[in-house]
C-alpha positions in Angstrom: 108.5 105.3 83.9 108.3 105.3 87.7 111.5 106.2 89.4 111.7 108.2 92.7 108.6 110.0 94.0 109.3 110.9 97.6 108.1 114.5 98.0 107.4 114.6 94.3 110.9 115.4 93.2 112.8 113.5 90.8 128.4 112.4 89.0 130.2 109.9 89.4 132.6 110.6 92.4 136.3 110.9 91.4 139.0 109.6 93.8 139.9 113.2 94.8 136.3 113.7 96.1 136.2 110.3 97.9 139.5 111.0 99.8 138.0 113.5 102.2 135.1 111.2 103.0 137.5 108.3 103.9 139.8 110.6 105.8 137.0 112.0 108.0 135.6 108.5 108.5 139.0 107.2 109.7 139.5 110.2 111.9 136.2 109.8 113.6 136.8 106.1 114.1 140.2 106.8 115.6 138.7 109.4 118.0 136.0 106.8 119.0 138.7 104.3 119.8 140.5 106.8 121.9 137.4 107.7 123.9 136.2 104.1 124.4 139.6 102.6 125.0 140.9 105.3 127.4 139.2 103.7 130.5 140.6 100.2 129.6 144.3 101.2 129.2 145.9 101.4 132.6 148.8 103.4 131.3 146.6 106.2 129.9 145.6 109.0 132.3 142.4 110.9 131.5 142.0 114.2 133.3 138.9 114.8 135.4 138.3 117.9 133.4 138.0 116.0 130.1 135.7 113.4 131.7 133.4 116.1 133.0 133.4 117.7 129.5 132.6 114.3 127.8 129.8 113.5 130.3 128.0 116.8 130.3 124.7 117.0 128.4 125.9 119.7 125.9 129.1 120.2 124.1 129.2 123.9 125.1 128.2 123.1 128.7 125.8 125.1 130.8 126.9 128.5 129.6 128.2 129.3 133.1 124.8 128.5 134.6 122.8 130.5 132.1 121.1 127.5 130.4 120.0 126.1 133.8 118.7 129.5 134.9 116.8 130.0 131.7 115.2 126.5 132.0 114.2 127.3 135.6 112.4 130.4 134.3 110.6 128.5 131.5 113.0 129.0 128.5 114.5 125.8 127.0 116.9 126.0 124.1 118.3 123.1 122.0 120.8 123.2 119.1 121.9 120.1 117.1 124.1 119.4 114.2 123.9 116.3 112.1 126.4 115.4 109.3 125.8 112.5 107.0 127.9 110.8 104.3 125.7 108.4 102.2 127.6 106.2 99.7 125.9 104.0 97.2 128.4 101.1 97.0 126.7 99.0 94.3 123.6 98.8 92.2 121.0 101.5 92.0 121.5 104.2 89.3 125.2 104.7 89.9 127.8 104.4 92.7 129.1 107.4 94.5 129.1 109.4 97.8 128.1 112.9 98.9 128.0 114.9 102.1 124.7 116.2 103.6 124.2 118.2 106.8 121.6 119.9 109.0 121.5 122.4 111.8 118.4 122.2 114.0 117.4 124.7 116.7 114.4 124.7 119.0 112.9 127.1 121.5 110.2 126.2 124.1 108.5 128.7 126.4 106.6 127.4 129.5 103.6 129.6 130.4 103.5 128.5 134.0 107.2 129.4 134.7 107.1 132.6 132.7 103.6 134.0 133.3 102.1 132.0 136.1 99.3 130.1 134.2 99.3 126.3 133.8 99.5 124.2 130.7 100.7 126.5 127.9 103.8 125.9 125.7 105.0 128.0 122.8 107.3 126.0 120.4 109.5 127.4 117.7 112.0 125.4 115.6 114.1 126.1 112.5 116.7 124.3 110.5 119.4 124.7 107.9 119.8 121.9 105.4 122.9 121.9 103.3 125.1 119.6 101.2 124.9 117.9 97.8 121.2 117.0 97.1 119.5 114.9 96.3 121.2 111.5 96.9 118.6 108.8 96.3 117.3 110.1 92.9 120.9 110.4 91.6 122.5 107.3 93.1 120.6 104.6 94.9 117.4 105.3 93.0 115.1 104.2 95.8 111.7 105.8 96.6 112.0 105.5 100.4 115.3 107.3 100.4 118.2 105.7 102.3 119.4 108.8 104.0 117.6 110.7 106.7 119.0 114.1 105.7 118.3 113.7 102.0 115.9 116.8 101.7 116.2 119.8 99.6 118.6 122.5 100.9 116.8 125.2 102.8 117.2 127.7 105.7 113.7 127.7 107.0 111.3 128.2 109.8 110.1 124.7 110.7 107.3 124.6 113.3 105.7 127.5 115.1 102.9 126.3 117.4 101.2 126.9 120.7 99.8 124.0 122.9 97.3 124.5 125.8 96.4 121.8 128.2 93.0 122.1 129.9 90.6 120.1 132.3 93.4 118.6 134.5 95.6 118.1 131.5 93.2 115.5 130.0 92.7 117.7 126.9 95.2 119.6 124.9 94.8 121.8 121.9 97.8 122.6 119.6 97.7 125.0 116.6 100.0 126.9 114.3 102.5 125.8 111.7 102.7 122.0 112.3 104.4 118.9 110.9 102.1 115.9 110.9 104.8 113.5 112.1 105.1 115.5 115.4 101.7 114.1 116.4 100.6 111.1 114.3 102.2 107.8 113.5 104.9 108.9 116.0 107.0 106.1 117.5 107.5 106.2 121.3 110.1 103.4 121.7 112.0 102.5 118.6 112.9 105.7 116.7 112.0 108.8 118.8 113.0 112.3 117.9 116.6 113.1 118.8 117.5 109.5 119.1 117.1 108.1 115.6 118.2 104.5 115.5 117.4 103.9 111.8 118.4 106.3 109.0 116.1 105.3 106.1 113.4 108.0 105.7 110.6 105.4 105.8 111.3 105.0 109.5 110.9 108.7 110.0 107.4 108.5 108.4 106.1 105.6 106.4 106.2 106.1 102.6 102.6 105.0 101.9 101.3 108.2 103.7 102.9 110.3 100.9 100.2 109.1 98.5 98.6 112.5 99.0 101.4 114.0 96.8 100.9 114.3 93.1 102.4 111.4 91.1 105.0 112.6 88.6 103.6 112.4 85.1 100.0 112.7 86.3 98.1 116.0 86.0 99.9 118.4 88.3 98.7 120.1 91.5 100.3 121.5 94.7 98.8 119.2 97.3 100.9 117.1 99.7 101.8 116.1 103.2 103.6 118.3 105.7 106.2 116.2 107.5 109.7 116.9 108.6 111.3 119.3 107.5 108.2 121.2 106.2 105.1 122.4 107.9 101.6 123.8 107.2 98.8 125.6 109.1 97.0 123.1 111.3 95.4 122.2 114.6 95.4 119.1 116.8 93.0 118.2 119.6 94.1 115.4 122.0 92.1 113.7 124.7 93.9 111.5 127.2 91.4 110.3 129.8 94.1 108.2 131.5 97.7 107.2 131.0 96.7 104.1 129.1 94.5 105.6 126.4 94.3 108.6 124.1 92.3 109.9 121.1 93.5 112.7 118.9 92.4 114.4 115.7 94.3 116.8 113.4 93.3 119.1 110.6 96.0 120.5 108.3 96.1 122.5 105.1 96.4 120.2 102.1 99.5 122.0 100.7 102.8 122.0 102.7 105.0 125.0 102.6 108.1 123.8 100.6 109.6 127.3 100.1 113.2 127.9 101.0 112.4 130.1 104.1 109.3 128.2 105.3 107.6 131.5 106.0 104.7 131.3 103.5 101.7 131.7 105.8 98.7 130.9 103.6 95.9 128.4 103.2 95.3 126.9 99.8 91.7 126.1 99.6 91.9 124.8 96.1 94.1 121.9 97.2 91.8 120.7 100.0 92.5 119.7 103.6 94.2 116.7 105.2 92.6 115.1 108.3 94.2 112.6 110.6 92.5 110.6 113.4 94.3 108.2 115.8 93.6 106.3 118.9 96.1 104.5 121.0 96.6 102.1 123.9 99.7 102.2 126.1 100.5 99.1 128.0 102.2 99.5 131.4 103.2 103.2 131.0 105.5 105.0 133.3 108.2 103.8 135.6 105.9 102.9 138.5 104.7 99.8 136.7 107.7 97.4 136.4 106.2 95.4 133.5 107.7 96.1 130.1 105.7 98.8 128.2 104.2 98.9 124.8 101.9 100.8 122.5 99.2 100.0 120.0 98.1 102.7 117.6 95.2 102.6 115.1 94.7 105.5 112.8 93.4 106.8 109.4 93.9 109.9 107.2 91.8 111.5 104.5 92.8 114.2 101.9 89.8 116.1 100.5 91.4 117.0 97.1 90.9 115.5 93.6 93.2 112.6 92.7 93.8 111.2 89.2 92.9 107.5 88.7 96.1 105.5 88.9 95.3 103.4 85.9 94.3 106.3 83.7 97.2 108.4 85.0 99.7 106.0 83.5 98.0 106.2 80.1 97.9 110.0 80.5 101.7 110.1 81.2 102.2 107.9 78.1 100.2 110.3 75.9 97.4 107.8 75.4 94.6 109.4 77.5 94.2 113.2 77.6 91.3 113.1 80.1 92.0 110.6 82.9 89.3 109.9 85.4 89.4 111.7 88.8 88.6 110.5 92.3 87.4 112.7 95.2 89.6 112.2 98.2 92.5 109.9 99.1 92.8 108.0 102.3 94.7 105.4 104.2 94.6 103.3 107.4 97.5 102.2 109.6 98.3 100.1 112.7 101.5 100.5 114.7 102.6 98.2 117.5 105.7 98.6 119.8 106.7 96.4 122.7 109.6 96.4 125.2 110.5 92.7 124.9 113.2 92.8 127.6 114.6 95.3 130.1 118.0 94.4 131.5 118.0 97.1 134.2 114.3 97.9 134.7 112.1 100.7 133.5 113.8 103.3 135.8 117.1 102.8 133.8 117.8 106.2 132.1 119.4 104.3 129.1 116.4 101.9 128.8 118.8 99.0 128.1 117.0 96.1 126.6 115.2 95.0 123.5 112.3 96.7 121.7 110.3 95.2 118.8 108.0 97.1 116.5 105.7 96.4 113.5 103.7 98.7 111.2 101.0 98.0 108.6 99.5 100.6 106.2 96.9 100.3 103.4 95.4 102.6 100.8 93.0 102.4 97.8 94.5 100.7 94.8 92.9 103.0 92.3 94.6 106.3 93.3 98.0 107.2 94.7 101.4 105.6 94.0 101.3 102.7 96.6 98.6 100.7 98.3 100.3 98.4 100.9 103.3 98.7 103.3 104.6 96.4 106.0 107.5 97.3 108.3 109.1 95.5 111.3 112.3 95.6 113.3 114.2 95.1 116.5 116.1 97.7 118.5 118.7 96.8 121.2 119.7 99.5 123.6 123.0 98.9 125.4 123.8 95.8 123.3 127.2 95.3 125.0 128.0 95.4 128.7 130.5 98.2 128.3 128.3 100.2 125.9 125.2 101.0 127.9 124.1 104.0 125.8 124.7 102.5 122.3 121.9 101.3 120.0 121.9 98.4 117.6 118.9 98.2 115.2 117.7 95.8 112.4 114.6 96.5 110.4 112.9 95.6 107.1 110.3 97.3 105.0 108.1 96.2 102.1 106.3 98.8 100.0 103.9 97.7 97.2 103.1 100.0 94.3 99.4 100.4 93.5 97.5 97.9 91.5 96.1 100.5 89.1 99.6 101.6 88.1 100.9 98.1 87.8 98.0 97.0 85.6 98.3 100.0 83.3 102.1 99.6 82.9 101.7 95.9 82.1 99.0 96.6 79.5 101.1 99.3 77.8 104.2 97.0 77.8 102.1 94.3 76.2 101.0 96.7 73.4 104.6 98.0 72.9 107.0 95.3 74.3 110.1 96.7 75.9 108.5 100.1 76.6 109.5 99.8 80.3 109.6 97.2 83.1 106.4 97.6 85.2 106.8 98.5 88.8 105.9 96.1 91.5 107.5 96.7 95.0 110.4 98.2 96.8 112.0 96.6 99.9 114.8 97.6 102.2 116.7 96.0 105.0 118.7 98.2 107.3 121.3 97.4 110.0 122.4 100.4 112.1 124.7 100.9 115.1 124.7 104.2 117.0 127.7 104.7 119.3 127.4 107.2 122.1 130.9 108.6 122.1 130.1 111.3 124.7 126.9 112.5 126.2 126.6 115.0 123.4 128.2 113.2 120.4 127.1 110.1 118.5 128.6 108.3 115.5 126.3 106.0 113.5 127.1 103.7 110.6 124.2 102.2 108.7 124.2 99.5 106.0 121.1 99.2 103.8 120.2 96.8 101.0 117.4 98.0 98.7 115.4 95.6 96.6 113.9 96.9 93.3 114.9 100.6 93.9 112.0 102.9 92.8 109.8 99.8 92.5 111.3 98.5 89.3 113.3 95.4 88.7 115.0 97.3 85.8 117.1 99.1 88.4 119.7 96.8 90.1 119.4 96.2 93.8 121.4 98.8 95.7 123.7 98.6 98.6 124.2 101.8 100.5 126.5 102.7 103.5 125.7 105.9 105.5 127.9 107.3 108.2 126.2 109.9 110.4 127.4 111.9 113.3 125.3 114.2 115.6 126.4 116.9 118.0 124.3 118.5 120.7 125.4 122.0 121.6 
């Protein structure tokens, strides 16, 4: 019964379609070898012009000084392209590969540089998602989703927000169209925005938090969680009394805007509101303290809408209970810990070479929602090899347990009608990823993932997925 639920959405590949994938892969690897091997081969001469181009921050450069001039005046522009080729090699629902891509643009306006008053920032972002979708529901079958770009195609406005700092920057207030993952449960060391070291979507935002979505087969409604790449009207208040501590609270509309354009500005009162609260402790922040840094974050969320009882919902989906019980509200708690375990060149090193460890734990009520327990942990090595100071090697594992109410109901129904389905239990994933910094503006990232019980069911064979992703900064 239960298959893939991320964001509440539920072809075999012929040789002719696979050929372009392998060709592009080989071409990129060959170019990588040329770039990394050029400095080692004494008989190869690389021009200073090419080196300057490879080492500049953006592929298109400084626009003859225009980009620097705009930044000096308070206008900062960013444009990224990410292309990804996920391939389910074995297990799951079926084998096969697709291509998925995304264009992301951001604009930030600084009030002090533009208008002369301190602490204001206007942020606008948009994106174009394209390619063959979805991948996980059609191939690997996992709930977490193995590919970071596996979202519905759209050409949309993403975030549109204004932030104002007050009282010597100890308080800040942000409001507008927001994504929750911009402010809450946000990693600071292991998987920051723009430098993703792990490609499974659970590292972007943990899967248990998506319990506020409707479970397929249960009575329908429009509520949900606004995380990348969707947003919703909201506001966040942050208090940072000192560099070591902070407290923040966020209030969001309970229904994310999942339209193609992302321009549906409305508040759906019937679907309730979503509240987040988080407090954090930063150990040895900044570069002035030579000790390795770390963070500890404790938080909770609460959605005010009505949620179908997990046990009754399974009977409803099976046509055995037309009036399932309802619960007011859904909630969860979480703990996130990060620690720089080793810094080979000190905290002032721009590449932050060394080793980072992280762990997350999340829990929710077992009688509503799809899952009730999640544990994640991993290691991230920056500059793993002496000659590759800007590369990243990461290894991580996740365990996601499906809620007790759903498991009990499915077991009961299966006992009444043996062979109806295999009850869900858990989904696990292990990911090994390597991100090669080919130039200052170009990365190539292979990732291998092994998924246990895709979609939470032992009825689906464990899946092995390979993803090759490249990013360009223009």
